[in-house]
All heavy atoms as TSV, in Angstrom:
chain	resi	resn	atom	element	x	y	z
A	1	MET	N	N	13.602	-15.868	-24.433
A	1	MET	CA	C	13.608	-14.767	-23.497
A	1	MET	C	C	13.140	-15.280	-22.146
A	1	MET	O	O	12.156	-15.993	-22.044
A	1	MET	CB	C	12.692	-13.660	-23.999
A	1	MET	CG	C	12.739	-12.423	-23.170
A	1	MET	SD	S	12.150	-11.049	-24.154
A	1	MET	CE	C	10.868	-10.466	-23.103
A	2	ALA	N	N	13.823	-14.911	-21.077
A	2	ALA	CA	C	13.475	-15.358	-19.722
A	2	ALA	C	C	12.214	-14.660	-19.245
A	2	ALA	O	O	11.951	-13.508	-19.580
A	2	ALA	CB	C	14.620	-15.062	-18.769
A	3	ALA	N	N	11.420	-15.391	-18.457
A	3	ALA	CA	C	10.197	-14.810	-17.901
A	3	ALA	C	C	10.558	-13.764	-16.853
A	3	ALA	O	O	11.558	-13.890	-16.150
A	3	ALA	CB	C	9.344	-15.899	-17.268
A	4	LYS	N	N	9.743	-12.728	-16.765
A	4	LYS	CA	C	9.970	-11.687	-15.776
A	4	LYS	C	C	9.672	-12.246	-14.392
A	4	LYS	O	O	8.617	-12.794	-14.149
A	4	LYS	CB	C	9.060	-10.496	-16.059
A	4	LYS	CG	C	9.212	-9.372	-15.071
A	4	LYS	CD	C	8.235	-8.261	-15.366
A	4	LYS	CE	C	8.277	-7.246	-14.251
A	4	LYS	NZ	N	7.168	-6.322	-14.334
A	5	GLU	N	N	10.614	-12.095	-13.488
A	5	GLU	CA	C	10.433	-12.580	-12.131
A	5	GLU	C	C	9.930	-11.426	-11.267
A	5	GLU	O	O	10.499	-10.343	-11.283
A	5	GLU	CB	C	11.774	-13.072	-11.589
A	5	GLU	CG	C	11.657	-14.276	-10.708
A	5	GLU	CD	C	13.027	-14.762	-10.310
A	5	GLU	OE1	O	13.649	-15.475	-11.113
A	5	GLU	OE2	O	13.468	-14.405	-9.219
A	6	ARG	N	N	8.809	-11.651	-10.542
A	6	ARG	CA	C	8.274	-10.602	-9.689
A	6	ARG	C	C	9.089	-10.495	-8.415
A	6	ARG	O	O	9.525	-11.493	-7.870
A	6	ARG	CB	C	6.820	-10.905	-9.308
A	6	ARG	CG	C	5.886	-10.772	-10.464
A	6	ARG	CD	C	4.465	-10.731	-10.060
A	6	ARG	NE	N	4.138	-11.690	-9.008
A	6	ARG	CZ	C	2.951	-11.772	-8.447
A	6	ARG	NH1	N	1.995	-10.983	-8.829
A	6	ARG	NH2	N	2.719	-12.651	-7.509
A	7	SER	N	N	9.287	-9.276	-7.966
A	7	SER	CA	C	9.978	-9.075	-6.694
A	7	SER	C	C	8.995	-9.360	-5.562
A	7	SER	O	O	7.794	-9.356	-5.767
A	7	SER	CB	C	10.509	-7.642	-6.606
A	7	SER	OG	O	9.453	-6.754	-6.354
A	8	PRO	N	N	9.494	-9.587	-4.355
A	8	PRO	CA	C	8.603	-9.893	-3.233
A	8	PRO	C	C	7.655	-8.746	-2.887
A	8	PRO	O	O	6.692	-8.938	-2.187
A	8	PRO	CB	C	9.559	-10.149	-2.067
A	8	PRO	CG	C	10.888	-10.346	-2.673
A	8	PRO	CD	C	10.874	-9.691	-4.005
A	9	GLN	N	N	7.892	-7.536	-3.376
A	9	GLN	CA	C	7.056	-6.388	-3.062
A	9	GLN	C	C	5.942	-6.166	-4.073
A	9	GLN	O	O	5.274	-5.155	-4.037
A	9	GLN	CB	C	7.897	-5.107	-2.966
A	9	GLN	CG	C	8.945	-5.132	-1.887
A	9	GLN	CD	C	10.251	-5.737	-2.361
A	9	GLN	OE1	O	10.450	-5.988	-3.531
A	9	GLN	NE2	N	11.151	-5.989	-1.445
A	10	THR	N	N	5.744	-7.071	-5.005
A	10	THR	CA	C	4.668	-6.904	-5.989
A	10	THR	C	C	3.716	-8.091	-5.929
A	10	THR	O	O	4.107	-9.196	-5.564
A	10	THR	CB	C	5.216	-6.775	-7.423
A	10	THR	OG1	O	5.850	-7.978	-7.800
A	10	THR	CG2	C	6.174	-5.606	-7.549
A	11	MET	N	N	2.457	-7.812	-6.266
A	11	MET	CA	C	1.479	-8.887	-6.362
A	11	MET	C	C	0.342	-8.452	-7.269
A	11	MET	O	O	0.151	-7.266	-7.513
A	11	MET	CB	C	0.966	-9.300	-4.979
A	11	MET	CG	C	0.391	-8.214	-4.136
A	11	MET	SD	S	0.062	-8.717	-2.419
A	11	MET	CE	C	-0.563	-10.350	-2.564
A	12	ASN	N	N	-0.353	-9.444	-7.815
A	12	ASN	CA	C	-1.494	-9.152	-8.669
A	12	ASN	C	C	-2.718	-8.915	-7.807
A	12	ASN	O	O	-3.035	-9.708	-6.926
A	12	ASN	CB	C	-1.752	-10.301	-9.641
A	12	ASN	CG	C	-0.701	-10.377	-10.721
A	12	ASN	OD1	O	-0.120	-9.371	-11.089
A	12	ASN	ND2	N	-0.449	-11.559	-11.231
A	13	GLU	N	N	-3.400	-7.788	-8.059
A	13	GLU	CA	C	-4.602	-7.405	-7.334
A	13	GLU	C	C	-5.575	-6.750	-8.296
A	13	GLU	O	O	-5.192	-6.248	-9.343
A	13	GLU	CB	C	-4.271	-6.422	-6.212
A	13	GLU	CG	C	-3.416	-6.998	-5.125
A	13	GLU	CD	C	-3.253	-6.054	-3.950
A	13	GLU	OE1	O	-3.788	-4.922	-3.977
A	13	GLU	OE2	O	-2.590	-6.452	-2.990
A	14	TRP	N	N	-6.842	-6.723	-7.898
A	14	TRP	CA	C	-7.880	-6.077	-8.696
A	14	TRP	C	C	-7.692	-4.563	-8.641
A	14	TRP	O	O	-7.487	-3.984	-7.579
A	14	TRP	CB	C	-9.259	-6.441	-8.180
A	14	TRP	CG	C	-10.345	-5.749	-8.939
A	14	TRP	CD1	C	-11.032	-4.645	-8.570
A	14	TRP	CD2	C	-10.843	-6.104	-10.228
A	14	TRP	NE1	N	-11.931	-4.289	-9.531
A	14	TRP	CE2	C	-11.836	-5.170	-10.568
A	14	TRP	CE3	C	-10.544	-7.126	-11.122
A	14	TRP	CZ2	C	-12.538	-5.228	-11.758
A	14	TRP	CZ3	C	-11.240	-7.170	-12.314
A	14	TRP	CH2	C	-12.224	-6.251	-12.629
A	15	CYS	N	N	-7.766	-3.918	-9.793
A	15	CYS	CA	C	-7.692	-2.462	-9.883
A	15	CYS	C	C	-9.029	-1.957	-10.426
A	15	CYS	O	O	-9.422	-2.315	-11.543
A	15	CYS	CB	C	-6.551	-2.025	-10.791
A	15	CYS	SG	S	-6.467	-0.224	-11.002
A	16	ALA	N	N	-9.709	-1.138	-9.641
A	16	ALA	CA	C	-11.009	-0.606	-10.060
A	16	ALA	C	C	-10.868	0.361	-11.239
A	16	ALA	O	O	-11.775	0.467	-12.067
A	16	ALA	CB	C	-11.685	0.093	-8.887
A	17	ILE	N	N	-9.756	1.057	-11.330
A	17	ILE	CA	C	-9.544	2.004	-12.435
A	17	ILE	C	C	-9.299	1.257	-13.744
A	17	ILE	O	O	-9.897	1.562	-14.766
A	17	ILE	CB	C	-8.356	2.949	-12.120
A	17	ILE	CG1	C	-8.558	3.683	-10.797
A	17	ILE	CG2	C	-8.115	3.921	-13.266
A	17	ILE	CD1	C	-9.770	4.583	-10.741
A	18	CYS	N	N	-8.423	0.255	-13.711
A	18	CYS	CA	C	-8.115	-0.542	-14.903
A	18	CYS	C	C	-9.265	-1.502	-15.243
A	18	CYS	O	O	-9.403	-1.915	-16.390
A	18	CYS	CB	C	-6.840	-1.352	-14.691
A	18	CYS	SG	S	-5.343	-0.352	-14.548
A	19	GLY	N	N	-10.042	-1.898	-14.234
A	19	GLY	CA	C	-11.136	-2.839	-14.456
A	19	GLY	C	C	-10.673	-4.272	-14.634
A	19	GLY	O	O	-11.370	-5.088	-15.229
A	20	ARG	N	N	-9.495	-4.583	-14.111
A	20	ARG	CA	C	-8.955	-5.940	-14.240
A	20	ARG	C	C	-7.876	-6.149	-13.181
A	20	ARG	O	O	-7.507	-5.220	-12.467
A	20	ARG	CB	C	-8.375	-6.164	-15.630
A	20	ARG	CG	C	-7.237	-5.236	-15.984
A	20	ARG	CD	C	-6.818	-5.371	-17.452
A	20	ARG	NE	N	-5.894	-4.324	-17.820
A	20	ARG	CZ	C	-4.565	-4.425	-17.746
A	20	ARG	NH1	N	-4.016	-5.542	-17.342
A	20	ARG	NH2	N	-3.803	-3.429	-18.095
A	21	GLU	N	N	-7.380	-7.363	-13.100
A	21	GLU	CA	C	-6.295	-7.669	-12.177
A	21	GLU	C	C	-4.983	-7.247	-12.814
A	21	GLU	O	O	-4.685	-7.618	-13.945
A	21	GLU	CB	C	-6.283	-9.167	-11.868
A	21	GLU	CG	C	-5.424	-9.514	-10.690
A	21	GLU	CD	C	-5.600	-10.943	-10.254
A	21	GLU	OE1	O	-6.621	-11.245	-9.621
A	21	GLU	OE2	O	-4.705	-11.744	-10.567
A	22	THR	N	N	-4.209	-6.437	-12.092
A	22	THR	CA	C	-2.930	-5.947	-12.589
A	22	THR	C	C	-1.870	-6.100	-11.505
A	22	THR	O	O	-2.176	-6.328	-10.336
A	22	THR	CB	C	-3.012	-4.455	-12.982
A	22	THR	OG1	O	-3.410	-3.697	-11.837
A	22	THR	CG2	C	-3.977	-4.226	-14.126
A	23	GLU	N	N	-0.624	-5.932	-11.887
A	23	GLU	CA	C	0.477	-6.010	-10.931
A	23	GLU	C	C	0.529	-4.721	-10.116
A	23	GLU	O	O	0.386	-3.621	-10.647
A	23	GLU	CB	C	1.796	-6.222	-11.672
A	23	GLU	CG	C	2.935	-6.567	-10.759
A	23	GLU	CD	C	4.188	-6.971	-11.517
A	23	GLU	OE1	O	4.269	-6.728	-12.727
A	23	GLU	OE2	O	5.083	-7.521	-10.881
A	24	HIS	N	N	0.698	-4.865	-8.814
A	24	HIS	CA	C	0.757	-3.736	-7.900
A	24	HIS	C	C	2.029	-3.800	-7.052
A	24	HIS	O	O	2.448	-4.879	-6.657
A	24	HIS	CB	C	-0.435	-3.756	-6.932
A	24	HIS	CG	C	-1.727	-3.336	-7.530
A	24	HIS	ND1	N	-2.401	-4.096	-8.443
A	24	HIS	CD2	C	-2.472	-2.224	-7.327
A	24	HIS	CE1	C	-3.516	-3.473	-8.776
A	24	HIS	NE2	N	-3.588	-2.336	-8.116
A	25	ALA	N	N	2.598	-2.639	-6.768
A	25	ALA	CA	C	3.659	-2.532	-5.763
A	25	ALA	C	C	2.949	-2.439	-4.412
A	25	ALA	O	O	1.997	-1.681	-4.259
A	25	ALA	CB	C	4.497	-1.285	-6.001
A	26	VAL	N	N	3.390	-3.219	-3.446
A	26	VAL	CA	C	2.751	-3.262	-2.136
A	26	VAL	C	C	3.810	-3.020	-1.064
A	26	VAL	O	O	4.883	-3.605	-1.102
A	26	VAL	CB	C	2.071	-4.629	-1.895
A	26	VAL	CG1	C	1.427	-4.683	-0.527
A	26	VAL	CG2	C	1.044	-4.913	-2.980
A	27	SER	N	N	3.488	-2.137	-0.115
A	27	SER	CA	C	4.407	-1.867	0.985
A	27	SER	C	C	3.619	-1.509	2.242
A	27	SER	O	O	2.417	-1.270	2.181
A	27	SER	CB	C	5.373	-0.734	0.626
A	27	SER	OG	O	4.653	0.460	0.389
A	28	LEU	N	N	4.298	-1.499	3.360
A	28	LEU	CA	C	3.716	-1.097	4.634
A	28	LEU	C	C	4.407	0.161	5.109
A	28	LEU	O	O	5.597	0.368	4.867
A	28	LEU	CB	C	3.879	-2.195	5.678
A	28	LEU	CG	C	3.133	-3.481	5.400
A	28	LEU	CD1	C	3.460	-4.514	6.463
A	28	LEU	CD2	C	1.638	-3.242	5.334
A	29	GLU	N	N	3.638	1.007	5.806
A	29	GLU	CA	C	4.179	2.254	6.320
A	29	GLU	C	C	3.550	2.533	7.679
A	29	GLU	O	O	2.354	2.308	7.861
A	29	GLU	CB	C	3.845	3.383	5.340
A	29	GLU	CG	C	4.285	4.754	5.775
A	29	GLU	CD	C	3.925	5.798	4.733
A	29	GLU	OE1	O	4.694	5.950	3.771
A	29	GLU	OE2	O	2.864	6.428	4.876
A	30	ILE	N	N	4.338	3.002	8.622
A	30	ILE	CA	C	3.816	3.412	9.919
A	30	ILE	C	C	3.572	4.920	9.845
A	30	ILE	O	O	4.497	5.685	9.556
A	30	ILE	CB	C	4.806	3.090	11.067
A	30	ILE	CG1	C	5.139	1.601	11.094
A	30	ILE	CG2	C	4.240	3.569	12.403
A	30	ILE	CD1	C	3.962	0.701	11.389
A	31	ARG	N	N	2.330	5.340	10.094
A	31	ARG	CA	C	1.971	6.756	10.035
A	31	ARG	C	C	1.580	7.250	11.428
A	31	ARG	O	O	0.916	6.550	12.178
A	31	ARG	CB	C	0.795	6.980	9.095
A	31	ARG	CG	C	1.119	6.698	7.652
A	31	ARG	CD	C	-0.061	7.017	6.793
A	31	ARG	NE	N	0.219	6.732	5.385
A	31	ARG	CZ	C	-0.675	6.826	4.433
A	31	ARG	NH1	N	-1.919	7.183	4.715
A	31	ARG	NH2	N	-0.350	6.552	3.182
A	32	THR	N	N	1.960	8.476	11.726
A	32	THR	CA	C	1.546	9.117	12.964
A	32	THR	C	C	0.274	9.885	12.684
A	32	THR	O	O	0.251	10.759	11.822
A	32	THR	CB	C	2.653	10.067	13.478
A	32	THR	OG1	O	3.836	9.307	13.669
A	32	THR	CG2	C	2.247	10.724	14.781
A	33	GLU	N	N	-0.783	9.556	13.406
A	33	GLU	CA	C	-2.077	10.180	13.155
A	33	GLU	C	C	-2.348	11.368	14.070
A	33	GLU	O	O	-3.133	12.231	13.739
A	33	GLU	CB	C	-3.187	9.140	13.300
A	33	GLU	CG	C	-3.094	8.066	12.246
A	33	GLU	CD	C	-4.169	7.023	12.387
A	33	GLU	OE1	O	-4.719	6.853	13.489
A	33	GLU	OE2	O	-4.461	6.364	11.376
A	34	GLY	N	N	-1.728	11.408	15.232
A	34	GLY	CA	C	-1.964	12.501	16.163
A	34	GLY	C	C	-1.176	13.742	15.801
A	34	GLY	O	O	-0.141	13.671	15.150
A	35	THR	N	N	-1.647	14.885	16.239
A	35	THR	CA	C	-0.952	16.144	15.950
A	35	THR	C	C	-0.210	16.680	17.165
A	35	THR	O	O	0.611	17.566	17.030
A	35	THR	CB	C	-1.947	17.214	15.463
A	35	THR	OG1	O	-2.970	17.371	16.446
A	35	THR	CG2	C	-2.562	16.816	14.128
A	36	ASN	N	N	-0.499	16.137	18.348
A	36	ASN	CA	C	0.160	16.575	19.569
A	36	ASN	C	C	1.536	15.910	19.659
A	36	ASN	O	O	1.628	14.694	19.772
A	36	ASN	CB	C	-0.690	16.208	20.783
A	36	ASN	CG	C	-0.106	16.705	22.084
A	36	ASN	OD1	O	1.064	17.071	22.159
A	36	ASN	ND2	N	-0.933	16.715	23.118
A	37	PRO	N	N	2.623	16.684	19.631
A	37	PRO	CA	C	3.961	16.087	19.652
A	37	PRO	C	C	4.261	15.308	20.935
A	37	PRO	O	O	5.084	14.398	20.931
A	37	PRO	CB	C	4.918	17.267	19.502
A	37	PRO	CG	C	4.094	18.497	19.519
A	37	PRO	CD	C	2.656	18.127	19.499
A	38	GLU	N	N	3.596	15.632	22.020
A	38	GLU	CA	C	3.844	14.936	23.279
A	38	GLU	C	C	3.263	13.525	23.287
A	38	GLU	O	O	3.744	12.662	24.009
A	38	GLU	CB	C	3.279	15.745	24.443
A	38	GLU	CG	C	4.018	17.046	24.680
A	38	GLU	CD	C	3.430	17.832	25.836
A	38	GLU	OE1	O	2.676	17.248	26.637
A	38	GLU	OE2	O	3.738	19.029	25.928
A	39	THR	N	N	2.218	13.294	22.515
A	39	THR	CA	C	1.577	11.977	22.495
A	39	THR	C	C	1.641	11.304	21.116
A	39	THR	O	O	1.000	10.290	20.894
A	39	THR	CB	C	0.098	12.093	22.924
A	39	THR	OG1	O	-0.576	12.968	22.026
A	39	THR	CG2	C	-0.021	12.598	24.343
A	40	ALA	N	N	2.426	11.863	20.204
A	40	ALA	CA	C	2.494	11.330	18.840
A	40	ALA	C	C	2.939	9.876	18.802
A	40	ALA	O	O	2.470	9.097	17.965
A	40	ALA	CB	C	3.431	12.183	17.984
A	41	HIS	N	N	3.815	9.474	19.721
A	41	HIS	CA	C	4.309	8.095	19.708
A	41	HIS	C	C	3.209	7.092	20.068
A	41	HIS	O	O	3.366	5.904	19.849
A	41	HIS	CB	C	5.529	7.941	20.611
A	41	HIS	CG	C	5.304	8.328	22.034
A	41	HIS	ND1	N	5.303	9.638	22.437
A	41	HIS	CD2	C	5.066	7.585	23.130
A	41	HIS	CE1	C	5.073	9.680	23.742
A	41	HIS	NE2	N	4.925	8.448	24.190
A	42	TYR	N	N	2.085	7.575	20.603
A	42	TYR	CA	C	0.958	6.682	20.905
A	42	TYR	C	C	-0.022	6.571	19.742
A	42	TYR	O	O	-0.950	5.775	19.782
A	42	TYR	CB	C	0.186	7.184	22.130
A	42	TYR	CG	C	0.979	7.137	23.401
A	42	TYR	CD1	C	1.347	8.307	24.053
A	42	TYR	CD2	C	1.385	5.922	23.948
A	42	TYR	CE1	C	2.081	8.276	25.229
A	42	TYR	CE2	C	2.122	5.873	25.111
A	42	TYR	CZ	C	2.457	7.044	25.744
A	42	TYR	OH	O	3.187	7.004	26.903
A	43	SER	N	N	0.141	7.381	18.728
A	43	SER	CA	C	-0.834	7.406	17.634
A	43	SER	C	C	-0.275	6.884	16.317
A	43	SER	O	O	-0.722	7.277	15.248
A	43	SER	CB	C	-1.357	8.829	17.435
A	43	SER	OG	O	-0.311	9.672	17.006
A	44	ARG	N	N	0.695	6.010	16.368
A	44	ARG	CA	C	1.263	5.424	15.148
A	44	ARG	C	C	0.448	4.209	14.739
A	44	ARG	O	O	0.125	3.357	15.572
A	44	ARG	CB	C	2.718	5.044	15.358
A	44	ARG	CG	C	3.598	6.247	15.618
A	44	ARG	CD	C	5.003	5.847	15.832
A	44	ARG	NE	N	5.055	5.042	17.050
A	44	ARG	CZ	C	6.136	4.804	17.732
A	44	ARG	NH1	N	7.277	5.286	17.349
A	44	ARG	NH2	N	6.093	4.064	18.816
A	45	GLU	N	N	0.116	4.125	13.458
A	45	GLU	CA	C	-0.703	3.033	12.939
A	45	GLU	C	C	-0.100	2.488	11.646
A	45	GLU	O	O	0.446	3.252	10.846
A	45	GLU	CB	C	-2.132	3.507	12.649
A	45	GLU	CG	C	-2.887	3.993	13.873
A	45	GLU	CD	C	-3.167	2.889	14.871
A	45	GLU	OE1	O	-3.180	1.704	14.484
A	45	GLU	OE2	O	-3.379	3.216	16.051
A	46	PRO	N	N	-0.219	1.173	11.403
A	46	PRO	CA	C	0.281	0.595	10.150
A	46	PRO	C	C	-0.703	0.817	9.002
A	46	PRO	O	O	-1.916	0.690	9.183
A	46	PRO	CB	C	0.415	-0.888	10.477
A	46	PRO	CG	C	-0.585	-1.119	11.554
A	46	PRO	CD	C	-0.688	0.163	12.335
A	47	TYR	N	N	-0.180	1.153	7.840
A	47	TYR	CA	C	-0.972	1.325	6.623
A	47	TYR	C	C	-0.390	0.453	5.522
A	47	TYR	O	O	0.828	0.339	5.390
A	47	TYR	CB	C	-0.955	2.785	6.152
A	47	TYR	CG	C	-1.935	3.663	6.880
A	47	TYR	CD1	C	-1.671	4.127	8.162
A	47	TYR	CD2	C	-3.135	4.022	6.286
A	47	TYR	CE1	C	-2.570	4.931	8.840
A	47	TYR	CE2	C	-4.038	4.829	6.949
A	47	TYR	CZ	C	-3.747	5.281	8.221
A	47	TYR	OH	O	-4.648	6.071	8.882
A	48	ARG	N	N	-1.259	-0.132	4.732
A	48	ARG	CA	C	-0.869	-0.918	3.556
A	48	ARG	C	C	-0.990	0.000	2.348
A	48	ARG	O	O	-2.059	0.540	2.068
A	48	ARG	CB	C	-1.785	-2.124	3.394
A	48	ARG	CG	C	-1.416	-3.023	2.239
A	48	ARG	CD	C	-2.381	-4.212	2.208
A	48	ARG	NE	N	-1.958	-5.218	1.287
A	48	ARG	CZ	C	-2.345	-5.285	0.012
A	48	ARG	NH1	N	-3.195	-4.390	-0.470
A	48	ARG	NH2	N	-1.899	-6.237	-0.769
A	49	LEU	N	N	0.102	0.197	1.627
A	49	LEU	CA	C	0.134	1.077	0.463
A	49	LEU	C	C	0.240	0.241	-0.804
A	49	LEU	O	O	1.031	-0.700	-0.864
A	49	LEU	CB	C	1.327	2.024	0.546
A	49	LEU	CG	C	1.483	2.798	1.854
A	49	LEU	CD1	C	2.788	3.572	1.845
A	49	LEU	CD2	C	0.321	3.723	2.072
A	50	THR	N	N	-0.555	0.576	-1.803
A	50	THR	CA	C	-0.469	-0.116	-3.087
A	50	THR	C	C	-0.404	0.909	-4.219
A	50	THR	O	O	-0.949	2.014	-4.117
A	50	THR	CB	C	-1.682	-1.043	-3.329
A	50	THR	OG1	O	-2.873	-0.271	-3.320
A	50	THR	CG2	C	-1.765	-2.131	-2.279
A	51	ARG	N	N	0.298	0.523	-5.298
A	51	ARG	CA	C	0.366	1.350	-6.511
A	51	ARG	C	C	0.228	0.437	-7.708
A	51	ARG	O	O	0.992	-0.517	-7.871
A	51	ARG	CB	C	1.677	2.121	-6.595
A	51	ARG	CG	C	1.770	3.013	-7.844
A	51	ARG	CD	C	3.048	3.821	-7.881
A	51	ARG	NE	N	4.248	3.034	-7.682
A	51	ARG	CZ	C	4.919	2.424	-8.654
A	51	ARG	NH1	N	4.509	2.509	-9.897
A	51	ARG	NH2	N	6.006	1.736	-8.378
A	52	CYS	N	N	-0.755	0.710	-8.546
A	52	CYS	CA	C	-1.004	-0.095	-9.737
A	52	CYS	C	C	0.033	0.241	-10.810
A	52	CYS	O	O	0.254	1.412	-11.126
A	52	CYS	CB	C	-2.413	0.185	-10.261
A	52	CYS	SG	S	-2.803	-0.672	-11.803
A	53	PHE	N	N	0.666	-0.790	-11.367
A	53	PHE	CA	C	1.626	-0.568	-12.451
A	53	PHE	C	C	0.919	-0.257	-13.770
A	53	PHE	O	O	1.523	0.281	-14.683
A	53	PHE	CB	C	2.537	-1.778	-12.634
A	53	PHE	CG	C	3.565	-1.929	-11.549
A	53	PHE	CD1	C	3.797	-3.154	-10.965
A	53	PHE	CD2	C	4.309	-0.853	-11.110
A	53	PHE	CE1	C	4.752	-3.310	-9.974
A	53	PHE	CE2	C	5.269	-0.994	-10.110
A	53	PHE	CZ	C	5.478	-2.225	-9.544
A	54	GLY	N	N	-0.375	-0.583	-13.874
A	54	GLY	CA	C	-1.122	-0.317	-15.099
A	54	GLY	C	C	-1.488	1.143	-15.270
A	54	GLY	O	O	-1.254	1.750	-16.308
A	55	CYS	N	N	-2.079	1.734	-14.215
A	55	CYS	CA	C	-2.585	3.106	-14.336
A	55	CYS	C	C	-1.936	4.088	-13.361
A	55	CYS	O	O	-2.135	5.295	-13.475
A	55	CYS	CB	C	-4.098	3.122	-14.126
A	55	CYS	SG	S	-4.620	2.676	-12.456
A	56	GLY	N	N	-1.182	3.579	-12.392
A	56	GLY	CA	C	-0.520	4.461	-11.434
A	56	GLY	C	C	-1.365	4.812	-10.216
A	56	GLY	O	O	-0.910	5.559	-9.351
A	57	GLU	N	N	-2.588	4.308	-10.123
A	57	GLU	CA	C	-3.469	4.587	-8.995
A	57	GLU	C	C	-2.807	4.163	-7.685
A	57	GLU	O	O	-2.272	3.067	-7.572
A	57	GLU	CB	C	-4.787	3.828	-9.173
A	57	GLU	CG	C	-5.710	3.874	-7.980
A	57	GLU	CD	C	-6.448	5.177	-7.816
A	57	GLU	OE1	O	-6.328	6.058	-8.687
A	57	GLU	OE2	O	-7.157	5.317	-6.808
A	58	ARG	N	N	-2.840	5.050	-6.690
A	58	ARG	CA	C	-2.264	4.773	-5.376
A	58	ARG	C	C	-3.377	4.697	-4.347
A	58	ARG	O	O	-4.296	5.506	-4.381
A	58	ARG	CB	C	-1.272	5.862	-4.973
A	58	ARG	CG	C	-0.065	5.913	-5.863
A	58	ARG	CD	C	0.846	7.083	-5.470
A	58	ARG	NE	N	1.954	7.191	-6.391
A	58	ARG	CZ	C	3.146	6.679	-6.178
A	58	ARG	NH1	N	3.395	6.030	-5.075
A	58	ARG	NH2	N	4.106	6.833	-7.065
A	59	ARG	N	N	-3.270	3.712	-3.443
A	59	ARG	CA	C	-4.258	3.547	-2.388
A	59	ARG	C	C	-3.548	3.261	-1.078
A	59	ARG	O	O	-2.469	2.691	-1.063
A	59	ARG	CB	C	-5.197	2.394	-2.712
A	59	ARG	CG	C	-5.981	2.638	-3.995
A	59	ARG	CD	C	-6.999	1.601	-4.176
A	59	ARG	NE	N	-8.010	1.807	-3.129
A	59	ARG	CZ	C	-9.267	1.487	-3.249
A	59	ARG	NH1	N	-9.683	0.945	-4.341
A	59	ARG	NH2	N	-10.108	1.699	-2.274
A	60	SER	N	N	-4.184	3.663	0.007
A	60	SER	CA	C	-3.674	3.322	1.335
A	60	SER	C	C	-4.843	2.830	2.176
A	60	SER	O	O	-5.964	3.317	2.050
A	60	SER	CB	C	-2.992	4.518	1.999
A	60	SER	OG	O	-3.918	5.533	2.272
A	61	GLN	N	N	-4.555	1.859	3.022
A	61	GLN	CA	C	-5.579	1.258	3.874
A	61	GLN	C	C	-5.012	1.082	5.273
A	61	GLN	O	O	-3.959	0.466	5.449
A	61	GLN	CB	C	-6.018	-0.085	3.312
A	61	GLN	CG	C	-7.036	-0.794	4.179
A	61	GLN	CD	C	-7.379	-2.169	3.642
A	61	GLN	OE1	O	-6.772	-2.649	2.684
A	61	GLN	NE2	N	-8.354	-2.795	4.237
A	62	ARG	N	N	-5.715	1.616	6.251
A	62	ARG	CA	C	-5.291	1.440	7.640
A	62	ARG	C	C	-5.483	-0.011	8.029
A	62	ARG	O	O	-6.539	-0.588	7.802
A	62	ARG	CB	C	-6.105	2.361	8.548
A	62	ARG	CG	C	-5.655	2.337	9.973
A	62	ARG	CD	C	-6.448	3.316	10.789
A	62	ARG	NE	N	-5.961	3.309	12.154
A	62	ARG	CZ	C	-6.671	3.718	13.173
A	62	ARG	NH1	N	-7.886	4.189	12.995
A	62	ARG	NH2	N	-6.163	3.679	14.384
A	63	MET	N	N	-4.458	-0.619	8.608
A	63	MET	CA	C	-4.507	-2.044	8.910
A	63	MET	C	C	-4.993	-2.344	10.322
A	63	MET	O	O	-5.361	-3.460	10.623
A	63	MET	CB	C	-3.118	-2.667	8.717
A	63	MET	CG	C	-2.598	-2.547	7.308
A	63	MET	SD	S	-3.714	-3.233	6.074
A	63	MET	CE	C	-3.654	-4.942	6.490
A	64	ASN	N	N	-5.016	-1.376	11.199
A	64	ASN	CA	C	-5.434	-1.593	12.583
A	64	ASN	C	C	-6.613	-0.686	12.877
A	64	ASN	O	O	-6.449	0.515	13.049
A	64	ASN	CB	C	-4.274	-1.292	13.529
A	64	ASN	CG	C	-4.626	-1.556	14.973
A	64	ASN	OD1	O	-5.681	-2.078	15.269
A	64	ASN	ND2	N	-3.735	-1.182	15.861
A	65	ASN	N	N	-7.782	-1.238	12.957
A	65	ASN	CA	C	-8.974	-0.432	13.210
A	65	ASN	C	C	-9.435	-0.538	14.655
A	65	ASN	O	O	-10.610	-0.674	14.941
A	65	ASN	CB	C	-10.110	-0.845	12.258
A	65	ASN	CG	C	-9.817	-0.382	10.855
A	65	ASN	OD1	O	-9.241	0.664	10.649
A	65	ASN	ND2	N	-10.190	-1.184	9.886
A	66	ALA	N	N	-8.491	-0.483	15.575
A	66	ALA	CA	C	-8.823	-0.579	17.005
A	66	ALA	C	C	-9.443	0.719	17.477
A	66	ALA	O	O	-9.224	1.773	16.984
A	66	ALA	CB	C	-7.569	-0.872	17.806
């Protein structure tokens, strides 16, 4: 049987819920944080999204803390 090949969007990371290192889906998303439609284009920030394949736990982390 051939070994499972991971896609470029997955990586092994520590999961606090599972209590071990598990495979996670990882992606980036640009989120608008402002509520004013006139200035919304100035409030877009990158977020790193992860989802554990073991337990389904989803996390997001803001990548720019300026």
